[in-house]
N, C-alpha and C positions, 0 to 999 in steps of 0.2 A: 506421527502418522502411524496408524496401526496396519499390520499386514492383513488382518481379516477384512478391514475396510477396503483396501486395494483389491483383494481377492473378490469381494462382493461386487465392487464396481466393475471389475474386469469381466466377471461372469454375466453381469447385466448387459454389458456392451455386446458380448457374444450372443446373448439371448435376443437382443434387438436385431442384430445382424441375421440371426436365424429366422426371425419373424418376417423380416423384409425379404429374405430369400424365399420364404414360404409364399409371400405375396406374388413374387415373380413366377414361381412355379404354378401357383393357382391361376394366374392370368393366362399362362400358356395352356394349362389344362382346360380352362373354360373355352378357349378357342377350339380345342380339339373336340369337345362335346357340343360345339356350336351354340353356346349360350353367349348372348351379347351383354348380359348384366355385368355390373361393376362389382361383383362380389369380392374380387381380389383387393378392393380397397379396404375391406374389413381388417385383414392382417396388417395393412399399412397403418390403419387407425390404432390397432393394438400396439404397433411399434412406437407410435407417437405417445401413447399412454405410458408405455414402458420408459420412454425417454423422459417423460415428466417424473416418473418414479426415480429415475437415475438422478435427475436434477435435484429433487427434494432430498434424496439420501446424501448426495454429495455436499449440498449446502449444510445439512445437519452435521455431517461428519467433519467437514473441513473448515467450517466457519463457526457454527454454534458450539460444538464440542470443545475446541480450544479455549473459547471465551469462558465456558462453564468451568473448565479445568483451572483457568487463571483465577476465577472467583473463588473456587474451593480452596486453592492454595493460599489465597489471601486470608482465609479464615484462621489459619494457624499463626499469622503474624502477631507479635506481641502488642503492637500499637492498635490493632483492630480488636484484639481480645479485651483490652482495657477500656475501649470506647464503645459503649453500648449503641450509640447512634450509628457508628460505622458498621458495627456487627450486624445490626438490623438491616441496614441498607444493602450490605453484601449478601445476607441471607435472602432478602427479597429479590435482588438481581439474579442470584443463583436459581431461585425457584422459578422465576420468570423464564430464564433460559432453558431450564429443565422442561417446563411445560411446552415451550416452543419446540424443543427437540423431539419431545414425545409426539406432538402434533405433526411434525414433518415426517417422522417415521411412520405414523399411522396413515398419513396421506400416501406414502410410498407403498405400503402394503395394500391399501385400498386400490391403488393403481394396478398392482399385480393381480388382484382379484378381478378388476374390470377387464384387464387385458385377457385374462384366461376366459372370461365369459364371452368376449368378442370372438376369440379364436374358436371357442366351442360352437358358437352360432354359425360362424363361417364354414367350419368343417361339417357341421350337421346339414347345412343347406347344400353344400357341394356333394356330400354323400347321398342326399336324397335325389339330386339331379342324376347322378350316374347309376343309381340303383333302379331307375325306371326303365 
């Protein structure tokens, strides 16, 4: 298990907590400006999206990556090197896991982008309310 993965996961947990705290603060602030809309649910939605990113990244890091490392280490085994069928099967499995891992990481970063857009919209709406 890599230290940078744990640092990334920890930072993402802190970010989710900050977004949820933002939702609580925004709920209280909307009560102050006497708006009854549920705009505070947008940061909650961003927190859920970030939790999905955390799940995808954790699955890629803790499940797929060790399997990929095991497949790569099998490539240097003498019995695999001598058998072309085993070699091709291991290469195919490694490429499949690699593409799965890339897809999970891309999903994670797409979730980051979507959460940022949701937070941007919620802040823009709230700023418009208080600037009137």
